[in-house]
DRENLUM-68249 format. One record per residue: x, y, z of N, C-alpha, C in turn. Coordinates in nm, 2 decimals. Layout:
N
    nxx    nyy    nzz   caxx   cayy   cazz    cxx    cyy    czz
      X      Y      Z      X      Y      Z      X      Y      Z
...
***
This chain:
157
    nxx    nyy    nzz   caxx   cayy   cazz    cxx    cyy    czz
   0.08  -0.12   0.00   0.00   0.00   0.00   0.08   0.13   0.00
   0.21   0.11  -0.01   0.30   0.23  -0.01   0.33   0.27  -0.16
   0.30   0.39  -0.20   0.34   0.43  -0.33   0.49   0.45  -0.35
   0.53   0.47  -0.47   0.68   0.49  -0.49   0.71   0.62  -0.42
   0.83   0.62  -0.36   0.87   0.74  -0.28   0.87   0.71  -0.13
   0.81   0.59  -0.09   0.82   0.55   0.05   0.71   0.61   0.14
   0.63   0.70   0.09   0.52   0.76   0.18   0.40   0.68   0.17
   0.34   0.65   0.28   0.22   0.57   0.29   0.10   0.63   0.22
   0.02   0.55   0.15  -0.10   0.60   0.08  -0.20   0.64   0.19
  -0.28   0.74   0.16  -0.38   0.79   0.26  -0.52   0.78   0.21
  -0.54   0.70   0.10  -0.67   0.68   0.04  -0.68   0.54  -0.01
  -0.80   0.49   0.00  -0.83   0.35  -0.04  -0.97   0.36  -0.11
  -0.98   0.29  -0.22  -1.11   0.28  -0.29  -1.12   0.14  -0.35
  -1.23   0.07  -0.33  -1.24  -0.06  -0.39  -1.39  -0.08  -0.41
  -1.42  -0.14  -0.53  -1.56  -0.18  -0.56  -1.56  -0.33  -0.56
  -1.65  -0.39  -0.48  -1.66  -0.54  -0.46  -1.80  -0.58  -0.50
  -1.81  -0.71  -0.53  -1.94  -0.77  -0.55  -2.01  -0.80  -0.42
  -2.14  -0.80  -0.42  -2.21  -0.82  -0.29  -2.21  -0.96  -0.24
  -2.09  -1.00  -0.19  -2.07  -1.13  -0.13  -2.00  -1.10   0.01
  -2.05  -1.18   0.11  -1.99  -1.16   0.24  -1.84  -1.19   0.24
  -1.80  -1.28   0.16  -1.66  -1.32   0.16  -1.57  -1.20   0.12
  -1.62  -1.11   0.04  -1.55  -0.99   0.00  -1.52  -0.89   0.11
  -1.60  -0.90   0.22  -1.58  -0.80   0.33  -1.45  -0.83   0.40
  -1.41  -0.95   0.42  -1.28  -0.98   0.48  -1.16  -0.92   0.41
  -1.16  -0.93   0.28  -1.05  -0.88   0.19  -1.04  -0.73   0.21
  -1.16  -0.66   0.20  -1.16  -0.52   0.21  -1.11  -0.47   0.35
  -1.16  -0.54   0.45  -1.11  -0.50   0.59  -0.97  -0.52   0.61
  -0.91  -0.63   0.55  -0.76  -0.65   0.56  -0.69  -0.54   0.50
  -0.73  -0.49   0.38  -0.67  -0.38   0.31  -0.68  -0.25   0.39
  -0.79  -0.23   0.45  -0.81  -0.11   0.54  -0.71  -0.12   0.66
  -0.70  -0.23   0.72  -0.61  -0.25   0.83  -0.47  -0.22   0.79
  -0.43  -0.27   0.68  -0.29  -0.25   0.63  -0.27  -0.10   0.60
  -0.36  -0.03   0.54  -0.35   0.11   0.51  -0.34   0.19   0.64
  -0.42   0.16   0.74  -0.41   0.23   0.87  -0.28   0.20   0.94
  -0.23   0.07   0.94  -0.11   0.04   1.00   0.01   0.11   0.93
   0.00   0.12   0.80   0.11   0.20   0.73   0.11   0.34   0.76
  -0.01   0.40   0.80  -0.02   0.54   0.84  -0.01   0.56   0.99
   0.04   0.45   1.06   0.06   0.46   1.20  -0.07   0.51   1.28
  -0.18   0.45   1.24  -0.31   0.49   1.30  -0.36   0.37   1.38
  -0.27   0.30   1.45  -0.31   0.17   1.52  -0.41   0.19   1.63
  -0.41   0.31   1.69  -0.50   0.33   1.81  -0.65   0.32   1.77
  -0.69   0.35   1.64  -0.83   0.34   1.60  -0.85   0.23   1.50
  -0.75   0.15   1.47  -0.76   0.05   1.37  -0.88  -0.04   1.40
  -0.90  -0.09   1.52  -1.01  -0.18   1.55  -1.14  -0.11   1.52
  -1.16   0.02   1.56  -1.28   0.09   1.54  -1.31   0.10   1.40
  -1.22   0.14   1.32  -1.24   0.17   1.17  -1.27   0.03   1.10
  -1.20  -0.07   1.14  -1.22  -0.20   1.08  -1.36  -0.25   1.12
  -1.40  -0.23   1.24  -1.54  -0.28   1.29  -1.64  -0.20   1.21
  -1.63  -0.07   1.20  -1.72   0.01   1.13  -1.73  -0.03   0.98
  -1.61  -0.05   0.92  -1.61  -0.09   0.78  -1.68  -0.22   0.76
  -1.66  -0.32   0.84  -1.72  -0.45   0.83  -1.87  -0.43   0.85
  -1.92  -0.36   0.94  -2.06  -0.34   0.97  -2.13  -0.27   0.85
  -2.06  -0.17   0.79  -2.12  -0.10   0.68  -2.12  -0.19   0.55
  -2.02  -0.26   0.53  -2.01  -0.35   0.41  -2.12  -0.46   0.43
  -2.13  -0.52   0.55  -2.23  -0.62   0.57  -2.37  -0.57   0.55
  -2.40  -0.45   0.60  -2.53  -0.39   0.58  -2.55  -0.36   0.43
  -2.45  -0.32   0.36  -2.47  -0.29   0.21  -2.50  -0.42   0.14
  -2.43  -0.53   0.17  -2.45  -0.66   0.10  -2.58  -0.71   0.14
  -2.61  -0.72   0.27  -2.74  -0.79   0.31  -2.86  -0.71   0.29
  -2.86  -0.59   0.34  -2.98  -0.50   0.33  -2.99  -0.42   0.21
  -2.88  -0.36   0.16  -2.88  -0.28   0.05  -2.90  -0.35  -0.08
  -2.81  -0.45  -0.11  -2.81  -0.52  -0.24  -2.88  -0.66  -0.23
  -2.93  -0.69  -0.11  -3.00  -0.81  -0.09  -2.93  -0.94  -0.13
  -2.80  -0.94  -0.10  -2.71  -1.05  -0.13  -2.70  -1.08  -0.28
  -2.73  -0.98  -0.37  -2.73  -1.00  -0.51  -2.58  -0.98  -0.56
  -2.51  -1.08  -0.59  -2.37  -1.07  -0.63  -2.35  -1.00  -0.76
  -2.46  -0.97  -0.83  -2.44  -0.89  -0.95  -2.44  -0.74  -0.92
  -2.47  -0.71  -0.80  -2.46  -0.57  -0.76  -2.33  -0.54  -0.69
  -2.29  -0.42  -0.68  -2.16  -0.38  -0.62  -2.17  -0.30  -0.49
  -2.07  -0.31  -0.41  -2.05  -0.22  -0.30  -1.92  -0.14  -0.32
  -1.93  -0.01  -0.29  -1.81   0.07  -0.31  -1.76   0.11  -0.17
  -1.63   0.09  -0.14  -1.58   0.13  -0.01  -1.46   0.23  -0.04
  -1.47   0.34   0.03  -1.37   0.45   0.02  -1.32   0.48   0.16
  -1.19   0.51   0.18  -1.14   0.54   0.31  -1.03   0.65   0.29
  -1.04   0.76   0.36  -0.94   0.87   0.35  -0.88   0.88   0.49
  -0.75   0.89   0.50  -0.68   0.91   0.62  -0.62   1.05   0.62
  -0.68   1.14   0.70  -0.63   1.28   0.71  -0.55   1.30   0.83
  -0.51   1.43   0.85  -0.43   1.46   0.97  -0.50   1.43   1.10
  -0.63   1.46   1.11  -0.70   1.44   1.24  -0.82   1.35   1.23
  -0.86   1.32   1.10  -0.98   1.24   1.08  -0.96   1.13   0.99
  -1.04   1.02   1.00  -1.05   0.91   0.91  -1.19   0.92   0.86
  -1.21   0.92   0.73  -1.34   0.92   0.67  -1.37   0.79   0.59
  -1.47   0.72   0.63  -1.51   0.60   0.57  -1.64   0.62   0.50
  -1.65   0.57   0.37  -1.77   0.59   0.30  -1.80   0.45   0.23
  -1.92   0.41   0.25  -1.97   0.28   0.19  -2.10   0.30   0.12
  -2.11   0.26  -0.01  -2.23   0.27  -0.08  -2.27   0.14  -0.15
  -2.40   0.13  -0.17  -2.44   0.01  -0.24  -2.54   0.05  -0.36
  -2.58  -0.05  -0.44  -2.67  -0.03  -0.55  -2.82  -0.05  -0.52
  -2.85  -0.06  -0.39  -2.99  -0.09  -0.35  -3.07   0.04  -0.36
  -3.19   0.03  -0.32  -3.28   0.15  -0.33  -3.27   0.24  -0.20
  -3.19   0.19  -0.10  -3.18   0.27   0.02  -3.28   0.23   0.13
  -3.27   0.31   0.24  -3.37   0.29   0.34  -3.40   0.42   0.41
  -3.51   0.42   0.48  -3.56   0.54   0.55  -3.48   0.56   0.68
  -3.36   0.61   0.66  -3.27   0.63   0.78  -3.32   0.72   0.88
  -3.39   0.83   0.84  -3.44   0.92   0.94  -3.54   0.85   1.04
  -3.63   0.77   0.98  -3.72   0.70   1.07  -3.65   0.59   1.15
  -3.55   0.53   1.10  -3.48   0.43   1.17  -3.40   0.49   1.29
  -3.34   0.61   1.27  -3.27   0.67   1.38  -3.36   0.71   1.49
  -3.49   0.74   1.46  -3.58   0.78   1.57  -3.64   0.66   1.65
  -3.63   0.54   1.59  -3.68   0.42   1.66  -3.59   0.38   1.78
  -3.66   0.33   1.88  -3.59   0.28   1.99  -3.55   0.13   1.97
  -3.42   0.09   2.00  -3.38  -0.04   1.97  -3.44  -0.14   2.06
  -3.49  -0.25   2.00  -3.55  -0.36   2.07  -3.44  -0.45   2.12
  -3.42  -0.47   2.25  -3.31  -0.55   2.31  -3.31  -0.69   2.26
  -3.42  -0.74   2.21  -3.43  -0.88   2.16  -3.41  -0.89   2.01
  -3.39  -0.78   1.94  -3.38  -0.79   1.80  -3.25  -0.85   1.76
  -3.25  -0.92   1.65  -3.13  -0.99   1.60  -3.05  -0.91   1.50
  -3.10  -0.79   1.47  -3.03  -0.70   1.38  -3.07  -0.56   1.42
  -3.01  -0.46   1.36  -3.04  -0.32   1.39  -2.95  -0.25   1.48
  -2.83  -0.31   1.51  -2.74  -0.24   1.60  -2.63  -0.16   1.53
  -2.63  -0.16   1.40  -2.53  -0.08   1.32  -2.53   0.06   1.36
  -2.65   0.13   1.37  -2.65   0.27   1.40  -2.59   0.30   1.54
  -2.61   0.20   1.64  -2.55   0.22   1.77  -2.40   0.21   1.76
  -2.35   0.12   1.68  -2.21   0.10   1.67  -2.15   0.23   1.60
  -2.22   0.28   1.50  -2.17   0.40   1.44  -2.16   0.51   1.54
  -2.26   0.52   1.62  -2.27   0.63   1.72  -2.16   0.62   1.83
  -2.11   0.49   1.86  -2.01   0.47   1.96  -1.87   0.51   1.91
  -1.84   0.48   1.78  -1.71   0.50   1.73  -1.69   0.61   1.63
  -1.79   0.67   1.57  -1.78   0.78   1.48  -1.83   0.91   1.54
  -1.76   1.01   1.51  -1.79   1.15   1.56  -1.91   1.20   1.48
  -1.92   1.17   1.35  -2.02   1.22   1.26  -2.06   1.11   1.17
  -2.19   1.11   1.14  -2.25   1.01   1.05  -2.34   1.08   0.95
  -2.32   1.04   0.82  -2.40   1.11   0.72  -2.45   1.00   0.62
  -2.58   1.01   0.59  -2.64   0.92   0.48  -2.67   1.01   0.36
  -2.67   0.96   0.24  -2.71   1.03   0.13  -2.87   1.04   0.14
  -2.93   1.11   0.05  -3.07   1.13   0.06  -3.15   1.00   0.06
  -3.12   0.91  -0.03  -3.20   0.79  -0.05  -3.16   0.68   0.05
  -3.04   0.69   0.12  -3.00   0.60   0.22  -2.93   0.48   0.17
  -2.86   0.49   0.06  -2.78   0.38   0.01  -2.63   0.41   0.01
  -2.59   0.51   0.08  -2.45   0.55   0.11  -2.44   0.61   0.24
  -2.34   0.57   0.32  -2.31   0.62   0.45  -2.17   0.67   0.45
  -2.15   0.78   0.52  -2.01   0.84   0.54  -1.99   0.86   0.69
  -1.88   0.81   0.74  -1.85   0.82   0.89  -1.72   0.89   0.90
  -1.71   0.98   1.00  -1.59   1.05   1.04  -1.54   1.00   1.17
  -1.42   0.94   1.18  -1.37   0.89   1.30  -1.25   0.97   1.34
  -1.24   1.02   1.46  -1.13   1.10   1.51  -1.01   1.01   1.53
  -0.90   1.05   1.47  -0.78   0.96   1.48  -0.73   0.94   1.63
  -0.74   1.05   1.70  -0.70   1.04   1.84  -0.82   1.10   1.93
  -0.89   1.00   1.99  -1.00   1.05   2.07  -1.07   0.93   2.13
  -1.15   0.96   2.23  -1.22   0.85   2.30  -1.33   0.80   2.22
  -1.37   0.68   2.26  -1.49   0.62   2.20  -1.61   0.70   2.25
  -1.71   0.72   2.17  -1.83   0.80   2.21  -1.90   0.72   2.32
  -1.95   0.78   2.42  -2.02   0.71   2.53  -2.17   0.73   2.52
  -2.22   0.82   2.45  -2.37   0.84   2.45  -2.43   0.79   2.32
  -2.57   0.80   2.32  -2.64   0.76   2.20  -2.62   0.86   2.09
  -2.65   0.83   1.96  -2.63   0.92   1.86  -2.74   1.03   1.87
  -2.71   1.15   1.82  -2.80   1.26   1.83  -2.89   1.26   1.71
  -2.99   1.34   1.71  -3.08   1.35   1.60  -3.00   1.42   1.48
  -3.05   1.39   1.36  -2.99   1.45   1.24  -3.01   1.60   1.24
  -2.92   1.67   1.17  -2.92   1.82   1.17  -3.00   1.88   1.06
  -3.07   1.80   0.98  -3.15   1.85   0.87  -3.07   1.85   0.74
  -2.94   1.82   0.74  -2.86   1.81   0.62  -2.81   1.67   0.59
  -2.88   1.58   0.66  -2.83   1.44   0.64  -2.72   1.39   0.73
  -2.69   1.48   0.83  -2.58   1.45   0.92  -2.63   1.42   1.06
  -2.57   1.32   1.12  -2.60   1.29   1.26  -2.47   1.33   1.34
  -2.49   1.41   1.44  -2.37   1.45   1.51  -2.39   1.42   1.66
  -2.27   1.43   1.73  -2.27   1.41   1.87  -2.27   1.54   1.94
***
């Protein structure tokens, strides 16, 4: 992942088919990029978020249709890591989902809570088939629930 000149790459982009097996490969590449950029303290959080986003895109967004793609992008900046995952599905009503209270017995639906714990900012596109997360490179894990969206598609703490 290091370009010629010895400096670590700070951007990753890959388009994968909607298969769960593809998530492992993408997460390994993200881990390598973060380690090459000496961002080990948040490596677990970013990899966890990437895996959750990719899994949601494959299962819920593209409905496990291997003919559809998931696009994963990661930028490593000076203070922030930005993770963006999009799918070719029709999206979901994320505003309504954010307002719902989590059922403790539910077998799914914990992604938004994970995003709220590890990301400082969460943004969905209008139709809900792309998510962007901002993770602080040096900072504590969020301790509270995610806040309501700000009207521009962003959820902030």
